[in-house]
C-alpha positions as a Markdown table, in Angstrom:
| # | Residue | x | y | z |
|---|---|---|---|---|
| 1 | Met | 110.5 | 82.5 | 73.8 |
| 2 | Ser | 112.6 | 79.4 | 73.5 |
| 3 | Arg | 116.2 | 79.1 | 74.7 |
| 4 | Ala | 117.2 | 78.9 | 71.0 |
| 5 | Asp | 115.7 | 82.3 | 70.4 |
| 6 | Ala | 117.6 | 84.0 | 73.3 |
| 7 | Ile | 120.4 | 86.4 | 72.5 |
| 8 | Pro | 123.6 | 84.5 | 73.1 |
| 9 | Gly | 125.5 | 85.4 | 76.2 |
| 10 | Pro | 128.7 | 86.5 | 74.4 |
| 11 | Arg | 126.7 | 88.7 | 72.1 |
| 12 | Val | 125.1 | 90.4 | 75.1 |
| 13 | Gln | 128.5 | 90.8 | 76.7 |
| 14 | Glu | 129.7 | 92.5 | 73.6 |
| 15 | Ala | 126.7 | 94.8 | 73.3 |
| 16 | Ala | 126.5 | 95.9 | 76.9 |
| 17 | Pro | 129.3 | 98.5 | 76.7 |
| 18 | Leu | 127.8 | 99.8 | 73.5 |
| 19 | Phe | 124.4 | 100.5 | 75.1 |
| 20 | Ala | 126.1 | 101.8 | 78.2 |
| 21 | Ala | 128.0 | 104.3 | 76.1 |
| 22 | Leu | 124.8 | 105.4 | 74.3 |
| 23 | Gly | 122.9 | 105.8 | 77.6 |
| 24 | Asp | 124.4 | 109.1 | 78.4 |
| 25 | Ala | 123.0 | 112.3 | 76.9 |
| 26 | Thr | 126.3 | 114.0 | 76.4 |
| 27 | Arg | 127.8 | 110.9 | 74.7 |
| 28 | Leu | 124.8 | 110.5 | 72.5 |
| 29 | Gly | 125.0 | 114.2 | 71.5 |
| 30 | Leu | 128.7 | 113.8 | 70.7 |
| 31 | Leu | 128.0 | 110.8 | 68.6 |
| 32 | Leu | 125.2 | 112.6 | 66.7 |
| 33 | Thr | 127.5 | 115.6 | 66.2 |
| 34 | Leu | 130.4 | 113.5 | 64.9 |
| 35 | Cys | 128.0 | 111.6 | 62.7 |
| 36 | Ala | 126.6 | 114.8 | 61.1 |
| 37 | Gly | 129.7 | 117.0 | 61.1 |
| 38 | Gly | 132.5 | 114.6 | 60.3 |
| 39 | Pro | 135.7 | 114.3 | 62.3 |
| 40 | Leu | 136.2 | 117.1 | 64.9 |
| 41 | Thr | 138.7 | 118.0 | 67.6 |
| 42 | Val | 137.7 | 118.5 | 71.2 |
| 43 | Ser | 138.1 | 122.2 | 70.8 |
| 44 | Arg | 135.6 | 122.3 | 68.0 |
| 45 | Leu | 133.2 | 120.1 | 69.9 |
| 46 | Gly | 133.6 | 122.1 | 73.1 |
| 47 | Gly | 131.5 | 125.0 | 71.8 |
| 48 | Gln | 128.5 | 122.8 | 71.3 |
| 49 | Phe | 128.4 | 121.2 | 74.8 |
| 50 | Ser | 128.1 | 122.7 | 78.3 |
| 51 | Val | 130.9 | 120.5 | 79.8 |
| 52 | Ser | 134.6 | 121.0 | 80.2 |
| 53 | Arg | 137.1 | 119.9 | 77.6 |
| 54 | Gln | 138.3 | 117.4 | 80.1 |
| 55 | Ala | 134.8 | 115.9 | 80.5 |
| 56 | Leu | 134.4 | 115.8 | 76.7 |
| 57 | Thr | 137.6 | 113.9 | 76.4 |
| 58 | Lys | 136.5 | 111.4 | 79.0 |
| 59 | His | 133.1 | 110.9 | 77.2 |
| 60 | Leu | 134.9 | 110.5 | 73.9 |
| 61 | Glu | 137.2 | 107.8 | 75.5 |
| 62 | Val | 134.1 | 105.9 | 76.6 |
| 63 | Leu | 132.7 | 106.1 | 73.1 |
| 64 | Ser | 136.1 | 104.9 | 71.8 |
| 65 | Glu | 136.2 | 102.0 | 74.2 |
| 66 | Ala | 132.7 | 101.0 | 72.9 |
| 67 | Gly | 134.0 | 101.2 | 69.3 |
| 68 | Leu | 131.7 | 104.1 | 68.4 |
| 69 | Val | 134.4 | 106.6 | 67.6 |
| 70 | Ser | 138.1 | 106.6 | 66.8 |
| 71 | Ser | 140.8 | 109.2 | 67.0 |
| 72 | Arg | 144.0 | 110.2 | 65.3 |
| 73 | Arg | 146.6 | 112.8 | 66.1 |
| 74 | Gln | 146.4 | 116.0 | 64.1 |
| 75 | Gly | 149.1 | 118.3 | 65.3 |
| 76 | Arg | 148.7 | 118.9 | 69.0 |
| 77 | Glu | 145.1 | 117.7 | 69.1 |
| 78 | Arg | 143.2 | 114.5 | 68.4 |
| 79 | Leu | 140.7 | 114.3 | 65.7 |
| 80 | Trp | 137.6 | 112.3 | 66.6 |
| 81 | Ala | 135.5 | 110.4 | 64.1 |
| 82 | Phe | 132.3 | 108.4 | 64.2 |
| 83 | Gln | 132.6 | 104.7 | 63.5 |
| 84 | Pro | 129.3 | 103.3 | 62.3 |
| 85 | Gln | 130.1 | 99.6 | 62.4 |
| 86 | Arg | 129.3 | 99.2 | 66.1 |
| 87 | Leu | 125.8 | 100.6 | 65.5 |
| 88 | Glu | 125.1 | 97.6 | 63.3 |
| 89 | Asp | 125.8 | 95.5 | 66.4 |
| 90 | Ala | 123.2 | 97.5 | 68.4 |
| 91 | His | 120.8 | 97.2 | 65.5 |
| 92 | Leu | 121.1 | 93.4 | 65.5 |
| 93 | Val | 120.5 | 93.1 | 69.2 |
| 94 | Leu | 117.5 | 95.4 | 69.1 |
| 95 | Glu | 116.1 | 93.6 | 66.1 |
| 96 | Arg | 116.4 | 90.3 | 67.9 |
| 97 | Leu | 114.8 | 91.7 | 71.0 |
| 98 | Ser | 111.9 | 93.1 | 69.0 |
| 99 | Arg | 111.3 | 89.7 | 67.3 |
| 100 | Gln | 111.3 | 88.0 | 70.7 |
| 101 | Trp | 108.8 | 90.6 | 72.0 |
| 102 | Asp | 106.6 | 90.1 | 69.0 |
| 103 | Asp | 106.7 | 86.3 | 69.5 |
| 104 | Ala | 105.8 | 86.7 | 73.1 |
| 105 | Leu | 102.8 | 88.9 | 72.3 |
| 106 | Ala | 101.6 | 86.5 | 69.6 |
| 107 | Arg | 101.8 | 83.6 | 72.1 |
| 108 | Leu | 99.8 | 85.6 | 74.6 |
| 109 | Gln | 97.2 | 86.6 | 72.0 |
| 110 | Ala | 96.9 | 82.9 | 71.0 |
| 111 | His | 96.5 | 81.9 | 74.6 |
| 112 | Val | 93.9 | 84.5 | 75.3 |
| 113 | Glu | 91.9 | 83.8 | 72.2 |
| 114 | Gly | 92.3 | 80.0 | 72.4 |
C-alpha cells in the first residue's frame, strides 16, 4: 500500500466516532430498529430493549453525536429518526480498506509466485 492509497487522517478522524457508535450491540439494535420502523420515541423503543429509558436515551445521544440519528420534540417526548447519510461515510471507509487489503494480497501473491 502506498501512502497515496492510505485513508486520509481527517477522514479517519471523522469516521472513528461513527464506528465507535456502531460498535455497541444496543446502539446497533437501536439503529436497526429505527431504520426498519421509522421515527420512534424512547417509550416505544423501551419495550424492545432490556435497558432503562435513561440508558436508551444515552445510547441515542451517542448515535446522534455520530450523526446516525436525529431527534425532534413531539409533545413531551423526543422522536428519534435514522439518518442514513453517515452510513455512506462508513461505506466509503470500508470500501477503501477493502481495496487496500485486496492490493496487499495481490502484492503478496505476486511476490510468492514471482
